[in-house]
N, C-alpha and C positions, 0 to 999 in steps of 0.2 A: 382206367375203369376200376371201381372199387368192388371187389368180390368178397362177400361175407362167407363165413362158415356157419352152418346150422347143424348142430348135433342133436338128434332126437334121442332123449334119454329118460323118458317119462314112464315107461312101462313097469308093471308090477313083477314081471318075470315069473308068472305062476308056475310054468313048467320047470324053471330053474330053481324055484324055491325061494325066490327073493328078487328084488330089483337088480337087473343086470348092470346098471350103472355102478353098483357097489362091489360087483364081483372083481376079484383081483387076478391079474395074470402077470407073472414075474414080479410080484409084489406091488403092482400098480393097478389102482382101480380102473375099470374100463372107461369110466367117464373122463379120467385124466388122460388116458391113452387116446381117446377120441378128440379131445381138445388139442392135444399135441399133433395129431394127424392133420387137422385143419390148419393149425398155425404153421406147421412145417411146410404145408402145401401152399402157403402164401395168402391165406384168407385172413381178412381183417375187416370188422371185428369177428370174433368167434362167439356165437350165441348158443347156449345150452338150454334145451327145453326140458324141464323137470316136472315130475308129477308124483308118482309113488315115492315115499320116503324122501320127500323134497328137503326136509330139514337136515337129513343126513347127507344128501348129495350136494347141497349148496356149498358147504365148506370145502369141498373137493374141486370146486370150479374156479379157483383163483386164475386170473388172467382172462376170464371169459365173462360175458354178460349172461345172466340167468333169467329165464322167463318161466313162470309156472303156468302150465296149461290146466285151467280149471276143469276142462272136460276130458282129461287124459284117459279116464276109464273107458271112454267110447272107442279108443283105438288110436293108431298112428295118425289117422287123418286129422283128429283134433289137435294133436301135438304139432303137426306141420302147419296147420292154420294159425295156431298161436305164435309159432316161430316166425312165419312170414309177416304177420301183422306187427311184430315187434321190431323188425329191421328198420334201421334209420332211413330217412328219406333220400340220403345221398348214396345209398348202396345201389349198384347197378345190377347185381346178380348175386346168387348165393349157391354154394355147394352144400348139398344136403347129405349128411352121413348118418349112419345108424350106430348106436353105442354097442350093439352086439356083434359087430364085424371087426374084431380087433386086428385082423391081418391085412386089412386094406392098407395100401402104401401111399405115402405122401406123393409119390410119383403120379399116381392116378389123379390126385387133386390138381397137381400142376398141369397135367395133360388136359383136364377138363377146362381149366382156366385158359389154356392156350387156344382151345377150340372156341371158347367164347370171344377171346380177343380177335380171332379170325372171322367172327361174325355169327357164330352159332347162337340161336335163341334158346335152345335147350340141348344139353349134351348128356349122354348116358355112358357110363363105363361098361365095356363089355369084356368078357373073359371067355376065350375059346368060342367067340361068336354069340355068346348069350348075354343079353342085357341084365345088369345087376346094379350094384351101388358102388360108389356114390353117383349122384346126378347133379347137374348144374342147371339152374333155372334163372333165366333173365327176368328182370323186373316185369317185363311185358307179359309174362306168363302167369304172374302171381295171382291175379284176380281169378283167372280160369282155374288154376290149380286149387285155390282156396275153395272155390264153389263146388269142385268135383271131389274133393278129399273127404271121404266118409269111411267110417269103420277103420279097418286096417289097410285101406287102399293107398293112402298117401298120394303121391303124384302119379301113380301108375295109370289111373284112368285117363287123366289128361294127356299123358305121354302117348298112350295107345291111340287116343282120338286125334292126335296131331302128328302123324308120322312124318309129314313133310317139313316139320319144324325141328325135328329131333336128329341130332348128329350122333352117331355111334362112335365112341372113342375106344380103340383097342387097347386094353390095359392088361392083356395076357402077359404073365411074367412079372407084373408089377403088384406083388402081393396076392391076396386071395379074398374073395367076397364071402367066404364061408361064415355062417352065423352060428352063434352059440345059443342053443335053445334049452338044453338040459344039463344036469350035472355030468352026465356021461360024455356029452360033447366037450365040456370043459376039461374033464380028466384026460380025454383022448388028445386034446390040443396041448395040454401041459406035458404029456408024455412025449408027443412028437417034438415039441420045442426042446425038451431035455435031451432027446436023442441027437437032435441037430447040434446042440451045444457041446456034445461029447465027441463029435466026429473030428 
């Protein structure tokens, strides 16, 4: 089965003070980190959805396909719709990741792919019992997800409406789903990583 990686990286990052795709962690832009996450997790192709500062983000996306979401200002839902519509016809499923969650591990992506190979129609990474990201969506869900994705909802509405089709995949200990929303979040993460590196 062919499982694509879909990285949503179109937001303006208003609370961050600029597009999160361009924010650097350990000298690496978050969009590059997200591409690497999906590729290391075995996804092919990797598709990046851009919007804000698209001309600046595009050159950072080598090794991935780039799709520009015309309606990105409407929220994550528009980005997810654009990404799903751009996937090749021979793709069976996709793992959706967010550019502002840089501590998600490729192990989580591998585990979601394994759940799909075992028959899951949709799979959600959970941490300490709480559903977060990334998520895997089989092609059979895409029409429904696209129809229900509005504002910043993304796939959440569809997933909540079809609990019988969703497999929860325990990714506790495989990275962290914490997201970066503000400069303070970024500073705290950089400090934490620096401390870990000096242990």
